[in-house]
VOTI-743025 format. One record per residue (C-alpha): x negated, y negated, z. Coordinates in steps of 0.05 Angstrom, whole numbers, padded with zeros to 5 digits, always signed. Layout:
REM residues N
XYZ
...
END
This chain:
REM residues 99
+00154-00326-00039
+00213-00329+00016
+00232-00271+00055
+00298-00273+00064
+00354-00255+00116
+00346-00183+00117
+00424-00178+00116
+00435-00236+00050
+00379-00188+00029
+00418-00124+00012
+00471-00149-00012
+00441-00192-00076
+00396-00113-00083
+00477-00083-00080
+00497-00140-00128
+00435-00111-00175
+00438-00046-00177
+00475-00009-00238
+00555+00024-00231
+00521+00084-00225
+00475+00081-00176
+00462+00123-00109
+00436+00120-00040
+00370+00144-00064
+00370+00078-00111
+00372+00039-00046
+00336+00073-00002
+00269+00053-00057
+00301-00008-00073
+00294-00024+00007
+00227+00025+00022
+00205-00034-00038
+00222-00101-00005
+00206-00081+00059
+00126-00059+00034
+00130-00124-00005
+00146-00169+00054
+00089-00127+00097
+00041-00144+00043
+00059-00206+00035
+00054-00218+00102
-00021-00190+00103
-00044-00230+00050
-00012-00295+00096
-00049-00270+00162
-00114-00262+00109
-00122-00176+00120
-00136-00171+00042
-00189-00131+00013
-00225-00165-00057
-00236-00105-00107
-00309-00114-00100
-00299-00084-00024
-00259-00025-00052
-00304-00012-00099
-00367-00020-00045
-00323+00027-00001
-00305+00075-00058
-00388+00066-00075
-00372+00060-00146
-00407+00000-00179
-00393-00024-00251
-00406+00020-00305
-00429+00078-00250
-00388+00142-00258
-00324+00147-00209
-00323+00211-00176
-00244+00218-00152
-00268+00302-00126
-00306+00273-00079
-00251+00228-00053
-00207+00279-00056
-00239+00323-00023
-00255+00272+00044
-00182+00258+00037
-00158+00331+00038
-00207+00342+00086
-00182+00280+00132
-00108+00301+00121
-00121+00378+00145
-00168+00361+00215
-00101+00326+00220
-00126+00254+00209
-00076+00203+00162
-00062+00218+00093
-00075+00137+00074
-00106+00076+00109
-00074+00026+00141
-00098-00043+00117
-00139-00047+00183
-00184+00010+00170
-00206+00011+00105
-00229-00070+00129
-00261-00037+00185
-00289+00014+00132
-00320-00039+00094
-00349-00076+00144
-00394+00002+00163
-00417-00007+00100
END
C-alpha cells in the first residue's frame, strides 16, 4: 500500500465519513491511518515480531495455559513505578532477544 500525501488522504477521509460525523470520528480516522502508516513503515524496515517470538516473550506455548494475571500484575507494577504502560516495537524486540 502506497502512503499518500496527508492532505489528500484527509480529504479522502472526509468524503467517506457520514454526514452526521463529528470531530471525534475524524480524529479517530486520522489516528487509525497514522498507526497503520507507522506499522507499514516498521514492516518495510524489517522491524517485525513473529507470533512464535511473541509467544516466547509471554511464555505461552501451544497448549500451555496462559497467565494473564501475571501479565496484568507486571504491567500494573510497571505503570505504578512510572514506566510506560505500553511497549514500543523496539522494546518488545529487545525483550524477546534477551530471552
